N, CA, C and O atoms as a GROMACS GRO file, in nm:
protein
  360
    1UNK      N    1 -14.924   0.661  11.219
    1UNK     CA    2 -14.849   0.782  11.190
    1UNK      C    3 -14.716   0.778  11.267
    1UNK      O    4 -14.709   0.731  11.380
    2UNK      N    5 -14.615   0.829  11.202
    2UNK     CA    6 -14.484   0.842  11.265
    2UNK      C    7 -14.467   0.982  11.323
    2UNK      O    8 -14.532   1.077  11.280
    3UNK      N    9 -14.381   0.991  11.420
    3UNK     CA   10 -14.331   1.121  11.466
    3UNK      C   11 -14.202   1.142  11.388
    3UNK      O   12 -14.123   1.048  11.372
    4UNK      N   13 -14.179   1.263  11.338
    4UNK     CA   14 -14.060   1.289  11.257
    4UNK      C   15 -13.970   1.388  11.330
    4UNK      O   16 -14.011   1.498  11.365
    5UNK      N   17 -13.847   1.346  11.350
    5UNK     CA   18 -13.744   1.434  11.408
    5UNK      C   19 -13.669   1.498  11.292
    5UNK      O   20 -13.622   1.428  11.202
    6UNK      N   21 -13.658   1.629  11.293
    6UNK     CA   22 -13.590   1.704  11.188
    6UNK      C   23 -13.471   1.774  11.251
    6UNK      O   24 -13.488   1.857  11.341
    7UNK      N   25 -13.351   1.743  11.205
    7UNK     CA   26 -13.228   1.797  11.261
    7UNK      C   27 -13.153   1.876  11.155
    7UNK      O   28 -13.140   1.831  11.041
    8UNK      N   29 -13.104   1.994  11.191
    8UNK     CA   30 -13.018   2.070  11.100
    8UNK      C   31 -12.884   1.996  11.094
    8UNK      O   32 -12.811   1.990  11.193
    9UNK      N   33 -12.855   1.940  10.978
    9UNK     CA   34 -12.735   1.856  10.963
    9UNK      C   35 -12.614   1.937  10.916
    9UNK      O   36 -12.502   1.914  10.961
   10UNK      N   37 -12.638   2.031  10.826
   10UNK     CA   38 -12.526   2.112  10.776
   10UNK      C   39 -12.578   2.246  10.726
   10UNK      O   40 -12.696   2.260  10.692
   11UNK      N   41 -12.488   2.342  10.722
   11UNK     CA   42 -12.520   2.475  10.670
   11UNK      C   43 -12.403   2.520  10.584
   11UNK      O   44 -12.289   2.527  10.631
   12UNK      N   45 -12.432   2.550  10.458
   12UNK     CA   46 -12.329   2.604  10.368
   12UNK      C   47 -12.336   2.755  10.380
   12UNK      O   48 -12.423   2.818  10.320
   13UNK      N   49 -12.248   2.813  10.456
   13UNK     CA   50 -12.254   2.957  10.481
   13UNK      C   51 -12.314   2.983  10.618
   13UNK      O   52 -12.281   2.916  10.715
   14UNK      N   53 -12.403   3.082  10.624
   14UNK     CA   54 -12.466   3.119  10.750
   14UNK      C   55 -12.615   3.141  10.727
   14UNK      O   56 -12.653   3.220  10.641
   15UNK      N   57 -12.698   3.072  10.802
   15UNK     CA   58 -12.843   3.084  10.789
   15UNK      C   59 -12.886   3.222  10.839
   15UNK      O   60 -12.856   3.259  10.952
   16UNK      N   61 -12.956   3.296  10.755
   16UNK     CA   62 -13.002   3.431  10.791
   16UNK      C   63 -13.100   3.429  10.908
   16UNK      O   64 -13.112   3.527  10.981
   17UNK      N   65 -13.171   3.317  10.926
   17UNK     CA   66 -13.269   3.306  11.034
   17UNK      C   67 -13.205   3.260  11.165
   17UNK      O   68 -13.270   3.259  11.269
   18UNK      N   69 -13.079   3.221  11.160
   18UNK     CA   70 -13.010   3.180  11.281
   18UNK      C   71 -13.012   3.032  11.311
   18UNK      O   72 -12.978   2.991  11.422
   19UNK      N   73 -13.052   2.948  11.214
   19UNK     CA   74 -13.046   2.804  11.235
   19UNK      C   75 -12.902   2.763  11.263
   19UNK      O   76 -12.808   2.819  11.206
   20UNK      N   77 -12.886   2.664  11.351
   20UNK     CA   78 -12.752   2.613  11.385
   20UNK      C   79 -12.748   2.463  11.364
   20UNK      O   80 -12.848   2.394  11.380
   21UNK      N   81 -12.631   2.413  11.328
   21UNK     CA   82 -12.614   2.269  11.316
   21UNK      C   83 -12.650   2.206  11.450
   21UNK      O   84 -12.606   2.250  11.556
   22UNK      N   85 -12.731   2.101  11.442
   22UNK     CA   86 -12.777   2.032  11.563
   22UNK      C   87 -12.913   2.077  11.613
   22UNK      O   88 -12.972   2.010  11.697
   23UNK      N   89 -12.965   2.190  11.562
   23UNK     CA   90 -13.101   2.232  11.600
   23UNK      C   91 -13.199   2.122  11.562
   23UNK      O   92 -13.184   2.058  11.457
   24UNK      N   93 -13.300   2.100  11.647
   24UNK     CA   94 -13.396   1.992  11.626
   24UNK      C   95 -13.538   2.045  11.643
   24UNK      O   96 -13.566   2.125  11.733
   25UNK      N   97 -13.628   2.000  11.555
   25UNK     CA   98 -13.770   2.017  11.580
   25UNK      C   99 -13.841   1.889  11.541
   25UNK      O  100 -13.786   1.806  11.468
   26UNK      N  101 -13.963   1.873  11.589
   26UNK     CA  102 -14.041   1.752  11.566
   26UNK      C  103 -14.170   1.787  11.494
   26UNK      O  104 -14.232   1.891  11.519
   27UNK      N  105 -14.211   1.697  11.405
   27UNK     CA  106 -14.340   1.710  11.336
   27UNK      C  107 -14.423   1.588  11.374
   27UNK      O  108 -14.381   1.474  11.354
   28UNK      N  109 -14.542   1.614  11.428
   28UNK     CA  110 -14.631   1.505  11.468
   28UNK      C  111 -14.775   1.554  11.464
   28UNK      O  112 -14.807   1.658  11.520
   29UNK      N  113 -14.860   1.478  11.398
   29UNK     CA  114 -15.003   1.510  11.391
   29UNK      C  115 -15.028   1.653  11.343
   29UNK      O  116 -15.118   1.720  11.394
   30UNK      N  117 -14.949   1.700  11.248
   30UNK     CA  118 -14.968   1.833  11.191
   30UNK      C  119 -14.914   1.947  11.274
   30UNK      O  120 -14.936   2.064  11.241
   31UNK      N  121 -14.844   1.916  11.382
   31UNK     CA  122 -14.789   2.020  11.470
   31UNK      C  123 -14.637   2.013  11.474
   31UNK      O  124 -14.577   1.907  11.457
   32UNK      N  125 -14.576   2.129  11.496
   32UNK     CA  126 -14.431   2.137  11.510
   32UNK      C  127 -14.399   2.177  11.653
   32UNK      O  128 -14.457   2.270  11.708
   33UNK      N  129 -14.304   2.104  11.713
   33UNK     CA  130 -14.253   2.141  11.845
   33UNK      C  131 -14.101   2.149  11.835
   33UNK      O  132 -14.039   2.076  11.758
   34UNK      N  133 -14.043   2.237  11.914
   34UNK     CA  134 -13.897   2.250  11.915
   34UNK      C  135 -13.841   2.178  12.036
   34UNK      O  136 -13.906   2.170  12.141
   35UNK      N  137 -13.720   2.126  12.022
   35UNK     CA  138 -13.656   2.051  12.129
   35UNK      C  139 -13.591   2.143  12.232
   35UNK      O  140 -13.568   2.102  12.346
   36UNK      N  141 -13.561   2.265  12.192
   36UNK     CA  142 -13.486   2.357  12.277
   36UNK      C  143 -13.537   2.498  12.248
   36UNK      O  144 -13.560   2.534  12.132
   37UNK      N  145 -13.554   2.578  12.351
   37UNK     CA  146 -13.606   2.714  12.333
   37UNK      C  147 -13.515   2.800  12.247
   37UNK      O  148 -13.558   2.902  12.193
   38UNK      N  149 -13.388   2.761  12.232
   38UNK     CA  150 -13.293   2.838  12.150
   38UNK      C  151 -13.303   2.804  12.002
   38UNK      O  152 -13.243   2.872  11.918
   39UNK      N  153 -13.379   2.700  11.967
   39UNK     CA  154 -13.392   2.658  11.828
   39UNK      C  155 -13.462   2.765  11.746
   39UNK      O  156 -13.568   2.815  11.785
   40UNK      N  157 -13.402   2.800  11.634
   40UNK     CA  158 -13.459   2.899  11.542
   40UNK      C  159 -13.516   2.824  11.422
   40UNK      O  160 -13.450   2.735  11.368
   41UNK      N  161 -13.636   2.859  11.382
   41UNK     CA  162 -13.698   2.798  11.266
   41UNK      C  163 -13.706   2.901  11.154
   41UNK      O  164 -13.764   3.008  11.171
   42UNK      N  165 -13.648   2.869  11.042
   42UNK     CA  166 -13.649   2.957  10.926
   42UNK      C  167 -13.778   2.934  10.846
   42UNK      O  168 -13.810   2.820  10.812
   43UNK      N  169 -13.852   3.039  10.817
   43UNK     CA  170 -13.977   3.027  10.743
   43UNK      C  171 -13.956   2.966  10.605
   43UNK      O  172 -14.038   2.888  10.558
   44UNK      N  173 -13.846   3.001  10.539
   44UNK     CA  174 -13.818   2.947  10.405
   44UNK      C  175 -13.781   2.799  10.412
   44UNK      O  176 -13.823   2.720  10.328
   45UNK      N  177 -13.703   2.762  10.512
   45UNK     CA  178 -13.669   2.621  10.532
   45UNK      C  179 -13.792   2.539  10.564
   45UNK      O  180 -13.810   2.429  10.510
   46UNK      N  181 -13.878   2.591  10.650
   46UNK     CA  182 -14.002   2.521  10.683
   46UNK      C  183 -14.091   2.506  10.561
   46UNK      O  184 -14.151   2.400  10.540
   47UNK      N  185 -14.100   2.610  10.480
   47UNK     CA  186 -14.183   2.605  10.360
   47UNK      C  187 -14.135   2.496  10.264
   47UNK      O  188 -14.216   2.436  10.194
   48UNK      N  189 -14.006   2.471  10.261
   48UNK     CA  190 -13.950   2.368  10.174
   48UNK      C  191 -13.972   2.228  10.232
   48UNK      O  192 -13.987   2.132  10.156
   49UNK      N  193 -13.972   2.215  10.363
   49UNK     CA  194 -13.975   2.085  10.431
   49UNK      C  195 -14.116   2.035  10.459
   49UNK      O  196 -14.143   1.916  10.444
   50UNK      N  197 -14.206   2.122  10.500
   50UNK     CA  198 -14.338   2.080  10.548
   50UNK      C  199 -14.418   1.997  10.448
   50UNK      O  200 -14.481   1.899  10.490
   51UNK      N  201 -14.421   2.029  10.318
   51UNK     CA  202 -14.500   1.943  10.228
   51UNK      C  203 -14.456   1.797  10.230
   51UNK      O  204 -14.540   1.708  10.216
   52UNK      N  205 -14.328   1.772  10.248
   52UNK     CA  206 -14.278   1.635  10.255
   52UNK      C  207 -14.311   1.571  10.389
   52UNK      O  208 -14.342   1.452  10.394
   53UNK      N  209 -14.305   1.649  10.497
   53UNK     CA  210 -14.331   1.594  10.630
   53UNK      C  211 -14.472   1.538  10.641
   53UNK      O  212 -14.494   1.435  10.705
   54UNK      N  213 -14.568   1.606  10.579
   54UNK     CA  214 -14.707   1.561  10.585
   54UNK      C  215 -14.721   1.420  10.528
   54UNK      O  216 -14.800   1.340  10.579
   55UNK      N  217 -14.647   1.388  10.424
   55UNK     CA  218 -14.650   1.254  10.365
   55UNK      C  219 -14.554   1.159  10.436
   55UNK      O  220 -14.585   1.041  10.452
   56UNK      N  221 -14.439   1.209  10.478
   56UNK     CA  222 -14.335   1.126  10.540
   56UNK      C  223 -14.381   1.064  10.672
   56UNK      O  224 -14.335   0.956  10.708
   57UNK      N  225 -14.471   1.130  10.743
   57UNK     CA  226 -14.515   1.079  10.873
   57UNK      C  227 -14.618   0.967  10.858
   57UNK      O  228 -14.648   0.899  10.956
   58UNK      N  229 -14.671   0.946  10.740
   58UNK     CA  230 -14.771   0.842  10.718
   58UNK      C  231 -14.704   0.708  10.688
   58UNK      O  232 -14.593   0.702  10.635
   59UNK      N  233 -14.774   0.602  10.721
   59UNK     CA  234 -14.726   0.468  10.688
   59UNK      C  235 -14.772   0.436  10.546
   59UNK      O  236 -14.892   0.423  10.520
   60UNK      N  237 -14.677   0.425  10.456
   60UNK     CA  238 -14.710   0.401  10.316
   60UNK      C  239 -14.690   0.256  10.278
   60UNK      O  240 -14.657   0.171  10.361
   61UNK      N  241 -14.711   0.229  10.153
   61UNK     CA  242 -14.688   0.097  10.097
   61UNK      C  243 -14.538   0.066  10.099
   61UNK      O  244 -14.456   0.157  10.097
   62UNK      N  245 -14.504  -0.061  10.103
   62UNK     CA  246 -14.364  -0.101  10.095
   62UNK      C  247 -14.306  -0.049   9.964
   62UNK      O  248 -14.368  -0.065   9.859
   63UNK      N  249 -14.190   0.011   9.969
   63UNK     CA  250 -14.125   0.064   9.851
   63UNK      C  251 -14.171   0.202   9.810
   63UNK      O  252 -14.125   0.255   9.708
   64UNK      N  253 -14.261   0.263   9.887
   64UNK     CA  254 -14.307   0.398   9.857
   64UNK      C  255 -14.188   0.494   9.860
   64UNK      O  256 -14.107   0.488   9.953
   65UNK      N  257 -14.176   0.580   9.761
   65UNK     CA  258 -14.060   0.669   9.748
   65UNK      C  259 -14.043   0.763   9.867
   65UNK      O  260 -13.930   0.798   9.901
   66UNK      N  261 -14.152   0.804   9.931
   66UNK     CA  262 -14.140   0.903  10.039
   66UNK      C  263 -14.060   0.848  10.157
   66UNK      O  264 -13.991   0.923  10.226
   67UNK      N  265 -14.067   0.717  10.180
   67UNK     CA  266 -13.993   0.657  10.290
   67UNK      C  267 -13.842   0.656  10.267
   67UNK      O  268 -13.765   0.638  10.362
   68UNK      N  269 -13.800   0.676  10.143
   68UNK     CA  270 -13.657   0.678  10.112
   68UNK      C  271 -13.591   0.813  10.131
   68UNK      O  272 -13.468   0.824  10.121
   69UNK      N  273 -13.670   0.915  10.158
   69UNK     CA  274 -13.612   1.048  10.179
   69UNK      C  275 -13.545   1.054  10.315
   69UNK      O  276 -13.605   1.017  10.416
   70UNK      N  277 -13.422   1.099  10.318
   70UNK     CA  278 -13.350   1.113  10.445
   70UNK      C  279 -13.310   1.257  10.471
   70UNK      O  280 -13.287   1.296  10.586
   71UNK      N  281 -13.300   1.336  10.365
   71UNK     CA  282 -13.256   1.475  10.380
   71UNK      C  283 -13.337   1.565  10.287
   71UNK      O  284 -13.375   1.527  10.177
   72UNK      N  285 -13.361   1.687  10.337
   72UNK     CA  286 -13.424   1.792  10.257
   72UNK      C  287 -13.344   1.919  10.280
   72UNK      O  288 -13.272   1.930  10.379
   73UNK      N  289 -13.357   2.015  10.190
   73UNK     CA  290 -13.278   2.138  10.202
   73UNK      C  291 -13.365   2.261  10.180
   73UNK      O  292 -13.466   2.256  10.111
   74UNK      N  293 -13.323   2.370  10.241
   74UNK     CA  294 -13.391   2.497  10.220
   74UNK      C  295 -13.355   2.549  10.081
   74UNK      O  296 -13.259   2.501  10.021
   75UNK      N  297 -13.430   2.646  10.028
   75UNK     CA  298 -13.406   2.692   9.892
   75UNK      C  299 -13.298   2.798   9.876
   75UNK      O  300 -13.276   2.845   9.764
   76UNK      N  301 -13.229   2.836   9.981
   76UNK     CA  302 -13.126   2.941   9.972
   76UNK      C  303 -12.999   2.883   9.912
   76UNK      O  304 -12.930   2.806   9.978
   77UNK      N  305 -12.964   2.918   9.788
   77UNK     CA  306 -12.847   2.858   9.723
   77UNK      C  307 -12.714   2.903   9.783
   77UNK      O  308 -12.616   2.830   9.773
   78UNK      N  309 -12.709   3.020   9.845
   78UNK     CA  310 -12.583   3.070   9.900
   78UNK      C  311 -12.559   3.022  10.043
   78UNK      O  312 -12.445   3.011  10.086
   79UNK      N  313 -12.665   2.994  10.116
   79UNK     CA  314 -12.655   2.955  10.257
   79UNK      C  315 -12.744   2.834  10.283
   79UNK      O  316 -12.829   2.837  10.373
   80UNK      N  317 -12.726   2.731  10.205
   80UNK     CA  318 -12.812   2.614  10.206
   80UNK      C  319 -12.809   2.541  10.339
   80UNK      O  320 -12.702   2.506  10.389
   81UNK      N  321 -12.927   2.519  10.398
   81UNK     CA  322 -12.940   2.442  10.521
   81UNK      C  323 -12.996   2.305  10.485
   81UNK      O  324 -13.098   2.295  10.417
   82UNK      N  325 -12.929   2.199  10.531
   82UNK     CA  326 -12.973   2.062  10.504
   82UNK      C  327 -13.034   2.006  10.632
   82UNK      O  328 -12.973   2.012  10.739
   83UNK      N  329 -13.155   1.951  10.619
   83UNK     CA  330 -13.228   1.892  10.731
   83UNK      C  331 -13.228   1.740  10.718
   83UNK      O  332 -13.258   1.688  10.610
   84UNK      N  333 -13.195   1.669  10.825
   84UNK     CA  334 -13.201   1.522  10.828
   84UNK      C  335 -13.334   1.480  10.890
   84UNK      O  336 -13.374   1.533  10.993
   85UNK      N  337 -13.403   1.385  10.828
   85UNK     CA  338 -13.532   1.336  10.876
   85UNK      C  339 -13.516   1.198  10.937
   85UNK      O  340 -13.445   1.112  10.884
   86UNK      N  341 -13.583   1.176  11.051
   86UNK     CA  342 -13.582   1.045  11.116
   86UNK      C  343 -13.722   1.016  11.167
   86UNK      O  344 -13.783   1.097  11.238
   87UNK      N  345 -13.773   0.899  11.131
   87UNK     CA  346 -13.904   0.856  11.178
   87UNK      C  347 -13.891   0.782  11.311
   87UNK      O  348 -13.790   0.716  11.336
   88UNK      N  349 -13.994   0.794  11.394
   88UNK     CA  350 -14.003   0.713  11.516
   88UNK      C  351 -14.150   0.684  11.540
   88UNK      O  352 -14.237   0.754  11.488
   89UNK      N  353 -14.178   0.584  11.619
   89UNK     CA  354 -14.316   0.550  11.651
   89UNK      C  355 -14.379   0.662  11.731
   89UNK      O  356 -14.318   0.714  11.825
   90UNK      N  357 -14.500   0.700  11.695
   90UNK     CA  358 -14.570   0.809  11.766
   90UNK      C  359 -14.627   0.760  11.897
   90UNK      O  360 -14.690   0.837  11.970
   0.00000   0.00000   0.00000
């Protein structure tokens, strides 16, 4: 299993939950931890990202499509938050 670092890469507008560019959280073994106590997690952004994280942290077959994902976005069309995903060894 990989540990996944999720970073807020960009925000089109202003996130209603208070996410900021550079905010980081980690997904590992089904748990989320934040890198900084000031990090805000948007429930809608998490709802969009978590289904992919569960698969992204697993070691798949070579060429598996999930390994090619680098960015995911929240569903807010007016204030879209883009999250960058990075795998690391757990």
